A tleap script that builds the chain and sets N, CA, C and O, in Angstrom:
source leaprc.protein.ff14SB
mol = sequence {
  NMET LYS ASN SER PHE GLU ASP ALA VAL LYS
  GLU LEU THR GLN ARG HIE PRO GLU TYR ALA
  ALA SER ALA TYR GLU PHE MET ARG ALA GLY
  LEU ASP PHE ALA VAL GLN GLN TYR PRO LYS
  GLU GLY ASP ASN LYS HIE LEU THR ALA GLU
  GLU LEU TYR MET GLY THR CYS LYS TYR ALA
  LEU GLU GLU TYR GLY PRO LEU ALA HIE HIE
  VAL LEU LYS PHE TRP GLY ILE GLN SER SER
  ARG ASP PHE GLY GLN ILE VAL TYR ASN LEU
  ILE SER VAL GLY VAL PHE GLY LYS GLN PRO
  GLU ASP LYS GLN GLU GLN PHE ASP ASN LEU
  THR ASP LEU LYS GLU ILE LEU ASP ALA PRO
  TYR LYS THR ASP ASN PRO SER THR ILE GLN
  CGLN
}
set mol.1.N position { -13.823 -14.448 6.947 }
set mol.1.CA position { -13.006 -13.479 7.649 }
set mol.1.C position { -12.969 -13.838 9.134 }
set mol.1.O position { -13.875 -14.492 9.650 }
set mol.2.N position { -11.931 -13.409 9.793 }
set mol.2.CA position { -11.802 -13.642 11.237 }
set mol.2.C position { -12.903 -12.870 11.958 }
set mol.2.O position { -13.703 -12.179 11.328 }
set mol.3.N position { -12.935 -12.996 13.281 }
set mol.3.CA position { -13.950 -12.298 14.069 }
set mol.3.C position { -13.944 -10.804 13.797 }
set mol.3.O position { -15.006 -10.185 13.730 }
set mol.4.N position { -12.778 -10.221 13.642 }
set mol.4.CA position { -12.694 -8.796 13.373 }
set mol.4.C position { -11.405 -8.519 12.612 }
set mol.4.O position { -10.507 -9.358 12.539 }
set mol.5.N position { -11.341 -7.321 12.049 }
set mol.5.CA position { -10.117 -6.909 11.371 }
set mol.5.C position { -8.944 -6.918 12.356 }
set mol.5.O position { -7.835 -7.323 12.008 }
set mol.6.N position { -9.197 -6.474 13.571 }
set mol.6.CA position { -8.150 -6.428 14.589 }
set mol.6.C position { -7.610 -7.826 14.888 }
set mol.6.O position { -6.403 -8.005 15.052 }
set mol.7.N position { -8.507 -8.822 14.959 }
set mol.7.CA position { -8.065 -10.200 15.186 }
set mol.7.C position { -7.216 -10.697 14.022 }
set mol.7.O position { -6.207 -11.374 14.220 }
set mol.8.N position { -7.634 -10.354 12.813 }
set mol.8.CA position { -6.883 -10.759 11.621 }
set mol.8.C position { -5.492 -10.140 11.636 }
set mol.8.O position { -4.505 -10.816 11.345 }
set mol.9.N position { -5.411 -8.864 11.970 }
set mol.9.CA position { -4.115 -8.179 12.019 }
set mol.9.C position { -3.230 -8.778 13.107 }
set mol.9.O position { -2.027 -8.944 12.907 }
set mol.10.N position { -3.805 -9.094 14.229 }
set mol.10.CA position { -3.036 -9.714 15.318 }
set mol.10.C position { -2.431 -11.035 14.848 }
set mol.10.O position { -1.258 -11.314 15.097 }
set mol.11.N position { -3.237 -11.839 14.168 }
set mol.11.CA position { -2.743 -13.108 13.636 }
set mol.11.C position { -1.625 -12.870 12.618 }
set mol.11.O position { -0.599 -13.550 12.643 }
set mol.12.N position { -1.833 -11.904 11.728 }
set mol.12.CA position { -0.839 -11.645 10.687 }
set mol.12.C position { 0.477 -11.119 11.252 }
set mol.12.O position { 1.546 -11.499 10.776 }
set mol.13.N position { 0.414 -10.260 12.250 }
set mol.13.CA position { 1.653 -9.733 12.816 }
set mol.13.C position { 2.421 -10.816 13.579 }
set mol.13.O position { 3.641 -10.736 13.715 }
set mol.14.N position { 1.710 -11.816 14.070 }
set mol.14.CA position { 2.386 -12.940 14.704 }
set mol.14.C position { 3.047 -13.829 13.657 }
set mol.14.O position { 4.162 -14.310 13.860 }
set mol.15.N position { 2.357 -14.048 12.531 }
set mol.15.CA position { 2.905 -14.888 11.461 }
set mol.15.C position { 3.957 -14.151 10.628 }
set mol.15.O position { 4.888 -14.767 10.108 }
set mol.16.N position { 3.804 -12.836 10.506 }
set mol.16.CA position { 4.684 -12.021 9.653 }
set mol.16.C position { 5.171 -10.804 10.438 }
set mol.16.O position { 4.713 -9.688 10.190 }
set mol.17.N position { 6.089 -11.006 11.378 }
set mol.17.CA position { 6.524 -9.894 12.238 }
set mol.17.C position { 7.303 -8.804 11.500 }
set mol.17.O position { 7.602 -7.760 12.079 }
set mol.18.N position { 7.631 -9.036 10.246 }
set mol.18.CA position { 8.347 -8.013 9.480 }
set mol.18.C position { 7.473 -6.800 9.148 }
set mol.18.O position { 7.983 -5.753 8.749 }
set mol.19.N position { 6.142 -6.947 9.315 }
set mol.19.CA position { 5.225 -5.841 9.056 }
set mol.19.C position { 4.482 -5.472 10.342 }
set mol.19.O position { 3.956 -6.334 11.046 }
set mol.20.N position { 4.457 -4.184 10.624 }
set mol.20.CA position { 3.734 -3.676 11.792 }
set mol.20.C position { 2.228 -3.750 11.558 }
set mol.20.O position { 1.770 -3.770 10.416 }
set mol.21.N position { 1.475 -3.790 12.632 }
set mol.21.CA position { 0.013 -3.775 12.525 }
set mol.21.C position { -0.448 -2.553 11.731 }
set mol.21.O position { -1.417 -2.633 10.975 }
set mol.22.N position { 0.226 -1.450 11.894 }
set mol.22.CA position { -0.133 -0.223 11.171 }
set mol.22.C position { -0.012 -0.392 9.661 }
set mol.22.O position { -0.718 0.285 8.913 }
set mol.23.N position { 0.860 -1.273 9.198 }
set mol.23.CA position { 0.994 -1.522 7.760 }
set mol.23.C position { -0.293 -2.124 7.200 }
set mol.23.O position { -0.714 -1.784 6.095 }
set mol.24.N position { -0.906 -3.009 7.959 }
set mol.24.CA position { -2.158 -3.627 7.514 }
set mol.24.C position { -3.313 -2.628 7.567 }
set mol.24.O position { -4.167 -2.602 6.681 }
set mol.25.N position { -3.324 -1.821 8.599 }
set mol.25.CA position { -4.362 -0.786 8.711 }
set mol.25.C position { -4.222 0.223 7.577 }
set mol.25.O position { -5.219 0.660 7.001 }
set mol.26.N position { -2.990 0.588 7.261 }
set mol.26.CA position { -2.716 1.491 6.147 }
set mol.26.C position { -3.209 0.895 4.830 }
set mol.26.O position { -3.843 1.583 4.030 }
set mol.27.N position { -2.917 -0.378 4.610 }
set mol.27.CA position { -3.312 -1.014 3.346 }
set mol.27.C position { -4.830 -1.063 3.210 }
set mol.27.O position { -5.362 -0.865 2.118 }
set mol.28.N position { -5.512 -1.318 4.286 }
set mol.28.CA position { -6.987 -1.344 4.243 }
set mol.28.C position { -7.534 0.038 3.889 }
set mol.28.O position { -8.408 0.151 3.030 }
set mol.29.N position { -7.037 1.078 4.533 }
set mol.29.CA position { -7.483 2.440 4.225 }
set mol.29.C position { -7.032 2.847 2.828 }
set mol.29.O position { -7.761 3.530 2.108 }
set mol.30.N position { -5.833 2.427 2.447 }
set mol.30.CA position { -5.316 2.736 1.111 }
set mol.30.C position { -6.144 2.101 0.011 }
set mol.30.O position { -6.331 2.701 -1.048 }
set mol.31.N position { -6.640 0.899 0.247 }
set mol.31.CA position { -7.514 0.250 -0.733 }
set mol.31.C position { -8.782 1.068 -0.931 }
set mol.31.O position { -9.196 1.311 -2.065 }
set mol.32.N position { -9.397 1.491 0.160 }
set mol.32.CA position { -10.609 2.306 0.053 }
set mol.32.C position { -10.336 3.580 -0.743 }
set mol.32.O position { -11.147 3.983 -1.578 }
set mol.33.N position { -9.204 4.204 -0.483 }
set mol.33.CA position { -8.818 5.419 -1.197 }
set mol.33.C position { -8.593 5.124 -2.681 }
set mol.33.O position { -9.063 5.866 -3.544 }
set mol.34.N position { -7.873 4.041 -2.972 }
set mol.34.CA position { -7.557 3.678 -4.357 }
set mol.34.C position { -8.818 3.371 -5.162 }
set mol.34.O position { -8.892 3.708 -6.344 }
set mol.35.N position { -9.794 2.746 -4.545 }
set mol.35.CA position { -11.059 2.446 -5.240 }
set mol.35.C position { -11.715 3.736 -5.715 }
set mol.35.O position { -12.312 3.774 -6.791 }
set mol.36.N position { -11.605 4.784 -4.918 }
set mol.36.CA position { -12.165 6.085 -5.313 }
set mol.36.C position { -11.346 6.728 -6.429 }
set mol.36.O position { -11.895 7.466 -7.247 }
set mol.37.N position { -10.057 6.462 -6.473 }
set mol.37.CA position { -9.170 7.044 -7.483 }
set mol.37.C position { -9.343 6.401 -8.852 }
set mol.37.O position { -9.101 7.037 -9.878 }
set mol.38.N position { -9.761 5.145 -8.864 }
set mol.38.CA position { -9.910 4.391 -10.108 }
set mol.38.C position { -11.325 3.827 -10.199 }
set mol.38.O position { -11.526 2.622 -10.045 }
set mol.39.N position { -12.311 4.700 -10.450 }
set mol.39.CA position { -13.704 4.232 -10.491 }
set mol.39.C position { -13.917 3.218 -11.621 }
set mol.39.O position { -13.367 3.355 -12.714 }
set mol.40.N position { -14.709 2.227 -11.333 }
set mol.40.CA position { -15.012 1.158 -12.287 }
set mol.40.C position { -16.501 1.181 -12.603 }
set mol.40.O position { -17.310 1.682 -11.822 }
set mol.41.N position { -16.844 0.638 -13.746 }
set mol.41.CA position { -18.241 0.520 -14.152 }
set mol.41.C position { -18.914 -0.618 -13.382 }
set mol.41.O position { -18.296 -1.650 -13.122 }
set mol.42.N position { -20.149 -0.428 -13.031 }
set mol.42.CA position { -20.943 -1.485 -12.397 }
set mol.42.C position { -20.508 -1.799 -10.985 }
set mol.42.O position { -19.936 -0.959 -10.290 }
set mol.43.N position { -20.790 -3.031 -10.571 }
set mol.43.CA position { -20.509 -3.459 -9.202 }
set mol.43.C position { -19.064 -3.911 -8.994 }
set mol.43.O position { -18.599 -4.004 -7.857 }
set mol.44.N position { -18.361 -4.189 -10.077 }
set mol.44.CA position { -16.996 -4.690 -9.959 }
set mol.44.C position { -16.042 -3.545 -9.620 }
set mol.44.O position { -15.736 -2.714 -10.475 }
set mol.45.N position { -15.586 -3.505 -8.407 }
set mol.45.CA position { -14.667 -2.463 -7.940 }
set mol.45.C position { -13.220 -2.962 -7.930 }
set mol.45.O position { -12.345 -2.317 -7.353 }
set mol.46.N position { -12.970 -4.106 -8.567 }
set mol.46.CA position { -11.657 -4.740 -8.522 }
set mol.46.C position { -10.586 -3.863 -9.170 }
set mol.46.O position { -10.780 -3.322 -10.259 }
set mol.47.N position { -9.452 -3.735 -8.477 }
set mol.47.CA position { -8.321 -2.972 -8.979 }
set mol.47.C position { -7.209 -3.905 -9.415 }
set mol.47.O position { -7.065 -5.005 -8.880 }
set mol.48.N position { -6.422 -3.465 -10.389 }
set mol.48.CA position { -5.216 -4.202 -10.738 }
set mol.48.C position { -4.184 -3.959 -9.634 }
set mol.48.O position { -4.348 -3.062 -8.807 }
set mol.49.N position { -3.136 -4.752 -9.630 }
set mol.49.CA position { -2.057 -4.557 -8.658 }
set mol.49.C position { -1.477 -3.155 -8.790 }
set mol.49.O position { -1.226 -2.492 -7.783 }
set mol.50.N position { -1.263 -2.704 -10.002 }
set mol.50.CA position { -0.677 -1.380 -10.208 }
set mol.50.C position { -1.621 -0.266 -9.748 }
set mol.50.O position { -1.170 0.715 -9.158 }
set mol.51.N position { -2.911 -0.403 -10.009 }
set mol.51.CA position { -3.868 0.601 -9.540 }
set mol.51.C position { -3.898 0.661 -8.016 }
set mol.51.O position { -3.916 1.744 -7.431 }
set mol.52.N position { -3.903 -0.498 -7.383 }
set mol.52.CA position { -3.897 -0.529 -5.915 }
set mol.52.C position { -2.616 0.101 -5.388 }
set mol.52.O position { -2.653 0.899 -4.452 }
set mol.53.N position { -1.500 -0.251 -5.977 }
set mol.53.CA position { -0.202 0.288 -5.548 }
set mol.53.C position { -0.140 1.807 -5.715 }
set mol.53.O position { 0.204 2.523 -4.775 }
set mol.54.N position { -0.470 2.290 -6.893 }
set mol.54.CA position { -0.385 3.728 -7.157 }
set mol.54.C position { -1.403 4.501 -6.314 }
set mol.54.O position { -1.085 5.564 -5.781 }
set mol.55.N position { -2.612 3.976 -6.195 }
set mol.55.CA position { -3.631 4.634 -5.393 }
set mol.55.C position { -3.253 4.684 -3.922 }
set mol.55.O position { -3.497 5.683 -3.245 }
set mol.56.N position { -2.664 3.619 -3.437 }
set mol.56.CA position { -2.256 3.575 -2.040 }
set mol.56.C position { -1.049 4.483 -1.796 }
set mol.56.O position { -0.925 5.080 -0.726 }
set mol.57.N position { -0.172 4.584 -2.776 }
set mol.57.CA position { 0.943 5.545 -2.661 }
set mol.57.C position { 0.405 6.974 -2.590 }
set mol.57.O position { 0.893 7.790 -1.808 }
set mol.58.N position { -0.589 7.266 -3.400 }
set mol.58.CA position { -1.193 8.598 -3.363 }
set mol.58.C position { -1.828 8.847 -1.986 }
set mol.58.O position { -1.735 9.945 -1.437 }
set mol.59.N position { -2.459 7.833 -1.454 }
set mol.59.CA position { -3.030 7.931 -0.111 }
set mol.59.C position { -1.931 8.238 0.916 }
set mol.59.O position { -2.112 9.091 1.785 }
set mol.60.N position { -0.807 7.549 0.814 }
set mol.60.CA position { 0.312 7.778 1.732 }
set mol.60.C position { 0.793 9.225 1.650 }
set mol.60.O position { 1.084 9.848 2.672 }
set mol.61.N position { 0.875 9.751 0.442 }
set mol.61.CA position { 1.308 11.137 0.278 }
set mol.61.C position { 0.309 12.109 0.894 }
set mol.61.O position { 0.703 13.099 1.511 }
set mol.62.N position { -0.971 11.832 0.730 }
set mol.62.CA position { -1.984 12.717 1.309 }
set mol.62.C position { -1.992 12.646 2.834 }
set mol.62.O position { -2.205 13.656 3.505 }
set mol.63.N position { -1.763 11.464 3.372 }
set mol.63.CA position { -1.798 11.287 4.821 }
set mol.63.C position { -0.525 11.752 5.521 }
set mol.63.O position { -0.587 12.362 6.588 }
set mol.64.N position { 0.635 11.462 4.919 }
set mol.64.CA position { 1.902 11.656 5.617 }
set mol.64.C position { 2.840 12.655 4.944 }
set mol.64.O position { 3.912 12.947 5.475 }
set mol.65.N position { 2.455 13.179 3.793 }
set mol.65.CA position { 3.253 14.192 3.111 }
set mol.65.C position { 4.690 13.756 2.898 }
set mol.65.O position { 4.943 12.617 2.507 }
set mol.66.N position { 5.643 14.665 3.153 }
set mol.66.CA position { 7.044 14.353 2.885 }
set mol.66.C position { 7.619 13.245 3.779 }
set mol.66.O position { 8.719 12.754 3.529 }
set mol.67.N position { 6.883 12.859 4.805 }
set mol.67.CA position { 7.344 11.771 5.678 }
set mol.67.C position { 6.820 10.399 5.249 }
set mol.67.O position { 7.117 9.397 5.900 }
set mol.68.N position { 6.052 10.343 4.171 }
set mol.68.CA position { 5.402 9.093 3.759 }
set mol.68.C position { 6.386 7.934 3.628 }
set mol.68.O position { 6.130 6.845 4.141 }
set mol.69.N position { 7.492 8.158 2.956 }
set mol.69.CA position { 8.450 7.069 2.768 }
set mol.69.C position { 8.989 6.578 4.107 }
set mol.69.O position { 9.131 5.372 4.314 }
set mol.70.N position { 9.286 7.492 5.007 }
set mol.70.CA position { 9.833 7.112 6.312 }
set mol.70.C position { 8.802 6.370 7.168 }
set mol.70.O position { 9.142 5.419 7.871 }
set mol.71.N position { 7.553 6.807 7.105 }
set mol.71.CA position { 6.492 6.146 7.870 }
set mol.71.C position { 6.314 4.719 7.377 }
set mol.71.O position { 6.286 3.784 8.177 }
set mol.72.N position { 6.192 4.545 6.057 }
set mol.72.CA position { 6.001 3.203 5.509 }
set mol.72.C position { 7.201 2.310 5.807 }
set mol.72.O position { 7.037 1.136 6.141 }
set mol.73.N position { 8.397 2.860 5.689 }
set mol.73.CA position { 9.601 2.086 5.982 }
set mol.73.C position { 9.605 1.635 7.444 }
set mol.73.O position { 9.992 0.505 7.741 }
set mol.74.N position { 9.180 2.502 8.347 }
set mol.74.CA position { 9.093 2.164 9.771 }
set mol.74.C position { 8.171 0.966 9.992 }
set mol.74.O position { 8.403 0.155 10.889 }
set mol.75.N position { 7.128 0.857 9.173 }
set mol.75.CA position { 6.180 -0.252 9.290 }
set mol.75.C position { 6.636 -1.504 8.548 }
set mol.75.O position { 5.965 -2.534 8.612 }
set mol.76.N position { 7.771 -1.430 7.840 }
set mol.76.CA position { 8.283 -2.580 7.103 }
set mol.76.C position { 7.991 -2.545 5.615 }
set mol.76.O position { 8.316 -3.499 4.908 }
set mol.77.N position { 7.394 -1.484 5.126 }
set mol.77.CA position { 7.035 -1.367 3.706 }
set mol.77.C position { 8.124 -0.575 2.997 }
set mol.77.O position { 8.277 0.627 3.218 }
set mol.78.N position { 8.889 -1.268 2.133 }
set mol.78.CA position { 9.997 -0.614 1.449 }
set mol.78.C position { 9.931 -0.726 -0.062 }
set mol.78.O position { 10.741 -0.115 -0.761 }
set mol.79.N position { 8.979 -1.498 -0.582 }
set mol.79.CA position { 8.920 -1.705 -2.026 }
set mol.79.C position { 7.517 -2.142 -2.448 }
set mol.79.O position { 6.662 -2.450 -1.617 }
set mol.80.N position { 7.313 -2.160 -3.746 }
set mol.80.CA position { 6.030 -2.648 -4.264 }
set mol.80.C position { 5.830 -4.121 -3.897 }
set mol.80.O position { 4.700 -4.576 -3.724 }
set mol.81.N position { 6.910 -4.844 -3.782 }
set mol.81.CA position { 6.825 -6.258 -3.377 }
set mol.81.C position { 6.223 -6.377 -1.977 }
set mol.81.O position { 5.445 -7.294 -1.713 }
set mol.82.N position { 6.579 -5.452 -1.075 }
set mol.82.CA position { 5.993 -5.459 0.270 }
set mol.82.C position { 4.488 -5.199 0.204 }
set mol.82.O position { 3.721 -5.796 0.960 }
set mol.83.N position { 4.064 -4.308 -0.697 }
set mol.83.CA position { 2.629 -4.081 -0.887 }
set mol.83.C position { 1.955 -5.404 -1.243 }
set mol.83.O position { 0.926 -5.755 -0.667 }
set mol.84.N position { 2.535 -6.132 -2.186 }
set mol.84.CA position { 1.974 -7.415 -2.592 }
set mol.84.C position { 1.922 -8.410 -1.462 }
set mol.84.O position { 0.933 -9.126 -1.309 }
set mol.85.N position { 2.980 -8.465 -0.661 }
set mol.85.CA position { 3.008 -9.396 0.471 }
set mol.85.C position { 1.902 -9.069 1.472 }
set mol.85.O position { 1.213 -9.966 1.958 }
set mol.86.N position { 1.738 -7.788 1.776 }
set mol.86.CA position { 0.708 -7.378 2.736 }
set mol.86.C position { -0.682 -7.670 2.185 }
set mol.86.O position { -1.544 -8.180 2.902 }
set mol.87.N position { -0.899 -7.350 0.920 }
set mol.87.CA position { -2.197 -7.624 0.287 }
set mol.87.C position { -2.509 -9.113 0.347 }
set mol.87.O position { -3.620 -9.503 0.708 }
set mol.88.N position { -1.535 -9.945 -0.003 }
set mol.88.CA position { -1.791 -11.389 -0.012 }
set mol.88.C position { -1.860 -11.971 1.400 }
set mol.88.O position { -2.505 -12.998 1.609 }
set mol.89.N position { -1.214 -11.339 2.356 }
set mol.89.CA position { -1.417 -11.740 3.747 }
set mol.89.C position { -2.870 -11.476 4.149 }
set mol.89.O position { -3.508 -12.309 4.792 }
set mol.90.N position { -3.386 -10.302 3.760 }
set mol.90.CA position { -4.783 -9.964 4.068 }
set mol.90.C position { -5.754 -10.888 3.331 }
set mol.90.O position { -6.810 -11.232 3.862 }
set mol.91.N position { -5.406 -11.283 2.129 }
set mol.91.CA position { -6.230 -12.249 1.390 }
set mol.91.C position { -6.253 -13.586 2.131 }
set mol.91.O position { -7.296 -14.234 2.221 }
set mol.92.N position { -5.094 -13.996 2.662 }
set mol.92.CA position { -4.988 -15.306 3.313 }
set mol.92.C position { -5.884 -15.438 4.544 }
set mol.92.O position { -6.256 -16.549 4.921 }
set mol.93.N position { -6.232 -14.315 5.171 }
set mol.93.CA position { -7.113 -14.369 6.344 }
set mol.93.C position { -8.528 -13.899 6.023 }
set mol.93.O position { -9.347 -13.722 6.925 }
set mol.94.N position { -8.813 -13.697 4.745 }
set mol.94.CA position { -10.176 -13.386 4.322 }
set mol.94.C position { -10.585 -11.927 4.416 }
set mol.94.O position { -11.766 -11.611 4.270 }
set mol.95.N position { -9.639 -11.033 4.656 }
set mol.95.CA position { -9.979 -9.607 4.741 }
set mol.95.C position { -10.140 -9.026 3.341 }
set mol.95.O position { -11.098 -8.298 3.083 }
set mol.96.N position { -9.222 -9.337 2.439 }
set mol.96.CA position { -9.293 -8.905 1.040 }
set mol.96.C position { -9.683 -10.098 0.190 }
set mol.96.O position { -9.478 -11.249 0.576 }
set mol.97.N position { -10.249 -9.808 -0.971 }
set mol.97.CA position { -10.562 -10.848 -1.943 }
set mol.97.C position { -9.661 -10.703 -3.148 }
set mol.97.O position { -8.905 -9.739 -3.266 }
set mol.98.N position { -9.751 -11.673 -4.041 }
set mol.98.CA position { -8.955 -11.615 -5.270 }
set mol.98.C position { -9.687 -12.307 -6.396 }
set mol.98.O position { -10.573 -13.134 -6.177 }
set mol.99.N position { -9.301 -11.955 -7.598 }
set mol.99.CA position { -9.832 -12.580 -8.804 }
set mol.99.C position { -8.892 -13.717 -9.208 }
set mol.99.O position { -7.720 -13.712 -8.833 }
set mol.100.N position { -9.399 -14.696 -9.973 }
set mol.100.CA position { -8.542 -15.830 -10.369 }
set mol.100.C position { -7.275 -15.405 -11.113 }
set mol.100.O position { -6.245 -16.072 -11.009 }
set mol.101.N position { -7.341 -14.315 -11.854 }
set mol.101.CA position { -6.176 -13.875 -12.638 }
set mol.101.C position { -5.159 -13.081 -11.804 }
set mol.101.O position { -4.078 -12.760 -12.298 }
set mol.102.N position { -5.487 -12.770 -10.576 }
set mol.102.CA position { -4.585 -12.005 -9.718 }
set mol.102.C position { -3.441 -12.879 -9.222 }
set mol.102.O position { -3.640 -14.033 -8.842 }
set mol.103.N position { -2.253 -12.313 -9.234 }
set mol.103.CA position { -1.056 -13.003 -8.751 }
set mol.103.C position { -0.247 -12.037 -7.906 }
set mol.103.O position { -0.158 -10.852 -8.226 }
set mol.104.N position { 0.331 -12.526 -6.852 }
set mol.104.CA position { 1.150 -11.692 -5.980 }
set mol.104.C position { 2.318 -11.075 -6.751 }
set mol.104.O position { 2.716 -9.945 -6.469 }
set mol.105.N position { 2.859 -11.799 -7.706 }
set mol.105.CA position { 4.007 -11.333 -8.478 }
set mol.105.C position { 3.699 -10.069 -9.284 }
set mol.105.O position { 4.619 -9.389 -9.740 }
set mol.106.N position { 2.410 -9.748 -9.465 }
set mol.106.CA position { 2.050 -8.541 -10.198 }
set mol.106.C position { 2.470 -7.275 -9.453 }
set mol.106.O position { 2.501 -6.195 -10.043 }
set mol.107.N position { 2.786 -7.392 -8.187 }
set mol.107.CA position { 3.272 -6.253 -7.401 }
set mol.107.C position { 4.787 -6.088 -7.515 }
set mol.107.O position { 5.325 -5.044 -7.149 }
set mol.108.N position { 5.471 -7.103 -8.017 }
set mol.108.CA position { 6.924 -7.036 -8.135 }
set mol.108.C position { 7.308 -6.050 -9.234 }
set mol.108.O position { 6.643 -5.960 -10.265 }
set mol.109.N position { 8.368 -5.330 -9.002 }
set mol.109.CA position { 8.985 -4.469 -10.013 }
set mol.109.C position { 8.094 -3.355 -10.540 }
set mol.109.O position { 8.243 -2.937 -11.688 }
set mol.110.N position { 7.177 -2.872 -9.722 }
set mol.110.CA position { 6.429 -1.673 -10.095 }
set mol.110.C position { 7.332 -0.469 -9.812 }
set mol.110.O position { 8.427 -0.638 -9.276 }
set mol.111.N position { 6.903 0.712 -10.155 }
set mol.111.CA position { 7.708 1.913 -9.956 }
set mol.111.C position { 8.252 1.964 -8.529 }
set mol.111.O position { 7.545 1.642 -7.574 }
set mol.112.N position { 9.498 2.367 -8.397 }
set mol.112.CA position { 10.180 2.410 -7.104 }
set mol.112.C position { 9.388 3.228 -6.087 }
set mol.112.O position { 9.014 4.369 -6.357 }
set mol.113.N position { 9.136 2.643 -4.925 }
set mol.113.CA position { 8.328 3.275 -3.884 }
set mol.113.C position { 8.936 4.602 -3.412 }
set mol.113.O position { 8.231 5.606 -3.310 }
set mol.114.N position { 10.206 4.605 -3.134 }
set mol.114.CA position { 10.862 5.831 -2.661 }
set mol.114.C position { 10.757 6.927 -3.723 }
set mol.114.O position { 10.515 8.090 -3.401 }
set mol.115.N position { 10.936 6.554 -4.964 }
set mol.115.CA position { 10.836 7.528 -6.064 }
set mol.115.C position { 9.439 8.163 -6.105 }
set mol.115.O position { 9.314 9.378 -6.259 }
set mol.116.N position { 8.407 7.352 -5.969 }
set mol.116.CA position { 7.032 7.866 -5.998 }
set mol.116.C position { 6.783 8.801 -4.820 }
set mol.116.O position { 6.229 9.888 -4.984 }
set mol.117.N position { 7.193 8.371 -3.641 }
set mol.117.CA position { 6.879 9.133 -2.431 }
set mol.117.C position { 7.743 10.374 -2.253 }
set mol.117.O position { 7.334 11.319 -1.579 }
set mol.118.N position { 8.926 10.383 -2.846 }
set mol.118.CA position { 9.797 11.554 -2.744 }
set mol.118.C position { 9.603 12.546 -3.887 }
set mol.118.O position { 9.957 13.718 -3.753 }
set mol.119.N position { 9.046 12.091 -5.007 }
set mol.119.CA position { 8.934 12.926 -6.212 }
set mol.119.C position { 8.277 14.288 -5.980 }
set mol.119.O position { 8.798 15.288 -6.476 }
set mol.120.N position { 7.168 14.378 -5.259 }
set mol.120.CA position { 6.534 15.694 -5.107 }
set mol.120.C position { 7.378 16.703 -4.329 }
set mol.120.O position { 7.077 17.897 -4.338 }
set mol.121.N position { 8.414 16.243 -3.670 }
set mol.121.CA position { 9.192 17.114 -2.799 }
set mol.121.C position { 10.595 17.376 -3.314 }
set mol.121.O position { 11.390 18.035 -2.643 }
set mol.122.N position { 10.909 16.867 -4.497 }
set mol.122.CA position { 12.228 17.087 -5.072 }
set mol.122.C position { 12.255 18.420 -5.803 }
set mol.122.O position { 11.258 18.863 -6.372 }
set mol.123.N position { 13.405 19.033 -5.771 }
set mol.123.CA position { 13.607 20.245 -6.555 }
set mol.123.C position { 14.703 19.932 -7.572 }
set mol.123.O position { 15.701 19.286 -7.251 }
set mol.124.N position { 14.502 20.395 -8.784 }
set mol.124.CA position { 15.501 20.149 -9.831 }
set mol.124.C position { 16.672 21.108 -9.733 }
set mol.124.O position { 17.715 20.876 -10.344 }
set mol.125.N position { 16.514 22.176 -8.977 }
set mol.125.CA position { 17.544 23.198 -8.911 }
set mol.125.C position { 17.931 23.451 -7.456 }
set mol.125.O position { 17.314 24.277 -6.783 }
set mol.126.N position { 18.955 22.738 -6.965 }
set mol.126.CA position { 19.344 22.904 -5.567 }
set mol.126.C position { 19.783 24.330 -5.221 }
set mol.126.O position { 19.780 24.704 -4.049 }
set mol.127.N position { 20.156 25.124 -6.215 }
set mol.127.CA position { 20.610 26.483 -5.927 }
set mol.127.C position { 19.455 27.378 -5.486 }
set mol.127.O position { 19.689 28.492 -5.016 }
set mol.128.N position { 18.217 26.916 -5.628 }
set mol.128.CA position { 17.073 27.712 -5.197 }
set mol.128.C position { 16.849 27.623 -3.690 }
set mol.128.O position { 16.028 28.354 -3.135 }
set mol.129.N position { 17.574 26.734 -3.036 }
set mol.129.CA position { 17.442 26.588 -1.598 }
set mol.129.C position { 18.232 27.711 -0.923 }
set mol.129.O position { 19.427 27.871 -1.171 }
set mol.130.N position { 17.576 28.466 -0.091 }
set mol.130.CA position { 18.218 29.591 0.593 }
set mol.130.C position { 18.978 29.094 1.819 }
set mol.130.O position { 18.536 28.185 2.521 }
set mol.131.N position { 20.098 29.696 2.051 }
set mol.131.CA position { 20.897 29.317 3.231 }
set mol.131.C position { 20.764 30.347 4.307 }
set mol.131.O position { 21.361 30.206 5.374 }
savepdb mol mol.pdb
quit
């Protein structure tokens, strides 16, 4: 790993300016949250791509509520593919680890990010909205 997480993020934002530094900080905190959401037996705390994605989405909802999608989009995160890119960027600088069977493509085509983040706030009956 680099000297510090901050140094790693600085390097990554220079190499990958499409993602804000906050996107990497979010992913690190989201991983910690996801590990708690999907407890594993023994010392192996490894999550699948889908578990990391879903757990981190849940973290986003808890942290940012109905603004979660807008916050992530502001940081450059618009899809599950972006989650994979950020995770593998963090792997490339030694912040995250991976198992031999892990592939970045496992983040592609997971449930639509906007759908997940907007779902808790949708109403099926627009007529219930008072004017």
